[in-house]
N, C-alpha and C positions, 0 to 999 in steps of 0.2 A: 202564271202563263202570260207572256208578254205577245200578243197577237200581231201588233202593229209595230215589230222590233224592225230598226234599220240596216240589217244587215242586207236586204234586198234592195236599199234605195242608193241611188248614187252618191258618192260622198260629197258632192256640190250642194246637195239637197238636206242634207242631215241637219245642218244647223237651223234651217227653217222650220224643218219637221219639228226639232226640239222646241222651238219657241211655240209653233202652234199647239202642241201637246201642253206645253206650260200655261198657255192662255186658256185651251179648253177646261183643263182642270179647275182654274180658277173662277173663270166668268160663265162658261158655257153650263159645264153639267151641272154645278151647284142650282141654277135656274131653269133648267130643262122642264121638270115638272110643271113649276108654277106659269111659265110661259104657254106652255102646251096646255095647260087646263083653263087659262085666262083667255088665250088665242089672241094675245096682244104682239104688236110689233114691237121688238127688241131695241128700241132707240138707242139704251145705255151702254147694251153690250155692241152694237155697231160702231157707237162712238170709241168704245174702249179698244176695240179690234183696227179702227184707222189710227189711234193714237199708238198702238203696238206695231205699226207697219205690216200688218196682215189682212188689210182688206185694198185691194185695185193695186196692189203692185207687182203684178205683171207688167203694169205700163212703166215705158222706158224713163231710164234716169234722167235723161234731158226733159223729161216733162214732170219730173217730182216723183216717180215712182223708182220702185228697186230693181224692175227688169228682169223679176223673177222668171224663170224657165217653165216649161208645162211640166217638168218632172218636180219641180218646186211647189207648185200649184197643186199638182196631185197628193203630194206630202203633207199639204195643209188640209186637203180635203179628207183623207182618209182620219186625220186627228180631229177635225171638227164635227165630222158625222158621227164618229164613235159615241161623241159626247152628246149630240143632238141634232137631228135633222134640220128642224124648221130654223133654228137659230143660225145655223151653220149655212143653210140657204138664203137667209137673209143677207149675211156676210158676203158670200160669194156673189149675190145678184147687184151688190152696190155699183161693181163695173160691168156687169153682163154686157156683153155688144160693144163695149169700148175698144176692144181688139179690134175690130172692124175697121173703125176709124183711124186707130193707130196705123194699120196698114195699107189703106187705103185714101185716106182723108189728106187733105191740104194742111200745109204749115199752119196755117191761119185757124183751119178747124182743130187741130190737134191743140193748140197753144189756148185758144177760147175754152175748148170743152174738157179735153182730158186732163189740164194741168189742176182744175179745181177738184176733178175726181180723184186724181192720185195724191193730192194733199189733204183729202179728207173733208174739203170744204161743200161737195156735191156729191149726190149718187145719180146714177143713171141705170139704164135697163134696156132689154132688146125687145121690141113689138114686131112677131112675126106670126103666131097662130092666130085663128078667126074662130067665133062661132061655130061656124060649120066645116073648117078645115084645120086640120092638123099636121099630120106629115107630109101631106102632098104640098111641097112648097111652090111647085109651078101652078097650084090651083088658087092661090090666094087671090082676092077679089079686091080689096081696099086698094082704091085707085090713088094715082097722083097724076093730074092734068096739068099740063103746061100752059101758062096764062100769062103772057107777056114776060116778065122777069120774076114770075111767081110760080109755085106748083099749089095746087087746089087739091086738097086731100078730101076724101069721102070714104067712109067704111068703116069697119068695126075690127077690133081686136081684143080678144080674150086670153086669159091666164098670163097677163103682162105683169111681170114681178117690176115693182115700182112704178106702177102706172100711175097712183096716186101720190107716192111720197116722192119720186123722183123730180130731179132739177131738167132732164131733158133725157129721151130715148133715141135708140136708133131704129127706125122704122123701116119695114119692108114692104114695100108697094108696087103696086102694078102700074107701069108705065107705057105697054104695048099691048097688043092683042093679036099677034102673029101667030095664025094655026100651025104655021110649017116651023115655028122657031120656039116651041113652047118654053123652054129653057132662058130665052132672052127677053122675057117680058116683064122682069121685074127690077127695081132699083132701090138702093139704100139712100135713106135720108136722116138728117139730124133735125129732130123736132123738139121745141120746150113743151113742157106739159103745163102751159097756162095759154090763155087767149081765146079768144073768140072761136067757138066751134070744136073745143077740145073740151070732150067731157069725160070723167073717170070715175068710176065707183068700185070699192074692192067687192068680188066675188063672195057668194055667200059663204058662211064658214065651211072649211074643208074637215073631212075625218082624221086627216094626217096633216103632217108640215103646219101646225097651226100658228106656229111664230112666224111664218114667212107668209107676208100678203100678196094676192094676185090681183089684177083688175080687169073690168072690162071696160074698154075704150069705144067711144063713138066718135068719130070724127065727121062734123058738118060744114063744108066749104071752108075748113081751116086751112089757112095759106103760110107757105114759108117761102122765103127767099130762093132763087134758085142758086144760090151758092150753098145752099144747105145739102144739095145733093152731094153724096159720098161716092169717089171715084166716077165711074163713067155710066152713063144711064144704060139700062138693059143688062148689067153686069151683076145684078143682085143676088140671083139664084148661084153662080159661082164664088160670089164672096162668103154666102152663107154655107154651101157646101164645104169650103176650106175650113171655116171656121168651126163646123160641128165637129170636124174630124180632131180637132182639139178638146173643144168642149165634153165630146164623148169619152175621152180619157178621164176628163175631171169627173164627169158622172160615173165612170167605173169606181173612182175614189169614193163617192157617195155610197156607194154598194158596198164597198170593202169596210165601210167605217158602220155602217149598220149591221152588217154582219159580225162584224167584231164585237158591237155592242148586245147581239143577241147571244153570243157564244158566251161573252163573260156572264151575263146574267144567269144562263142556263146552268153554266159550271157551278156558280154560286148555290143556286136553287138546289141541284140535284144533291149536293153533298151536304145540304142542310134540312131537307126534307125527310121523315122517316114514313114508312109504308110496311107494315107485317113487321115490325120489331127490326127494322135496318134502314139506312139511309137509301134512297132511290138509286144511286149512282152504283150499289151493288148489283143490281139486276142487269143482266147480260142484255136486255134488250134495250135497256137506257145507255149502255156503255156503246152498242152498236150505233144507235142512233146519234150519239155525240159524235162518235168517230166519223160519221157522215159528214156531220156539220163542220167538224175541223178539214176534212178532205176537200170540200167542198170549197171552203175559204181559201185555204192554202193554193189549191190549183187556180182560184180565180185571181188572187194576189200575184202569183207567178206570171199568169197570163197578162195581167193589167201592167205591171212594171215592164214586162217584156216590150208590149205593143206602146207604151209612152217613149220608150226608147226608138222604136221604129218610127213612129208619127214625128218625132224631133228630126230624125234623119231624114223624112221625107220619103220613107221606103214603104209602098203600098198604104199610105195612112188610113184611107178610107176603110180597107179591109181589116186593119188591126184595131182601130178605133170601134169599129162594129163588133168585132168578136169581144173586145175588152168589156164593153158597155153591157153587152147581151149577157155575158158569162157572170160579171160580179155584181149585177143587180137582181140576176136570178138566185145566184148563191144567196144573197141577201135575203129572198124571200124565202127560199127553201129553210135557211138556219131560223130565221123567225119563226115559221110556221111549226119548225120541230121544238124549237124552245117554247112556245104556247103550249104543244101537245104536252111536254113535260110539266109545265106549270099546273097543269090541270085545270081546275075551277079557278083558281086564283089568277089565272091569264087574263080572264075578262075584266079584271078590276082596273079601273081607267088610272089610277096612280102607280100603277106598275110600269117599270121601264120596259119590259117585254111586250106589254101591250101597245106602248107607245112606238115601239119599233115596229111591230107587226102592222100598224096602221101606216106609217111612213114608209114601208118598203113597197107598198103599193105605187107609189108615184115616180120613182126612178126607173122602173119598167116601161114607163109610157113617156116621159118627156125627154126631149132632144131626139125624137125619133122612137115610135114604139118598138119593141124587141121584133115585132113581127116584119117590121120594115128591115130591121137592122140584118135579119136573115136573109133577107131579098138581097141586101148590098154583099153580105159576105159570099153568098152563092156567085153572084154577077162578078165577083172582083176575086175569085178563087183562081 
């Protein structure tokens, strides 16, 4: 059963999909249980991914990357997440937010900050969410106040990938307070992850995605030069909105990979587990449950790849990205839950792949905009 076959994948993305599959089979899958159990940051696998040209390679060729398209990044995502979600997220977060700098930054910013990431010498991240604010982008309270030729940053950020490990981050901060222009009060900045007033620590251990580390960051009069502003002041909300249209397609790939993992593990188990003198796949209830898993997966994958094409072409990108993200991540949740049920008591053993998948699927339905928010977007843009 080849769930992630490439017949649905555009021809130009098939080579990198094969590269990702081979890398996942060699580096990610064999180490998944160990990294999940230890909850450690997979530095060695990240380095191997950089050497293989599979990390941060959507950055342009002129800056040292491969200029991978959205569909190519999606192809990598479903392969990596089938192998292990925590390690996969670490690999994909290494350049998270760099796309904003490439799209809106100056030539000097791109050369100084993006080239080292594309060449595997640095990693970065995106700092948006806050302790009390997640999906409400216009409600973020971390401030960046102009003081001469500098900006002074104060506030907190939460759930920030590479907040500790990263060399620099793209920061979303409030630069205005116009009640009549709620979506024009925020801007994007490049910030180094060192210096007086920058404090970051890992968030306490999570139940899933344990090989991926997120940080709680506190800014106390942290100063950056004005040239670290990305694009124009007040345009941050719109930059993020466009960025998340692409990001949500990739998150749909996260869901597809997790769903595939749940289905594979379940198929193997139901053909090997005996009850009442026969393997449990012979029971009609099990067959119907597995049929539902397969249908949910295939419908989610068809929608996701169609949505990826729509977003690349700029055809209602917000609508299609929201639909794909919601459908694929919820399909993963459904498949993992059904797989757990079929595994019975063994499902709760922490060394079981299905148990890891079950924990991990709780995360993508929330990040990059909780699915309740996605349904709002789908309705408004239909």
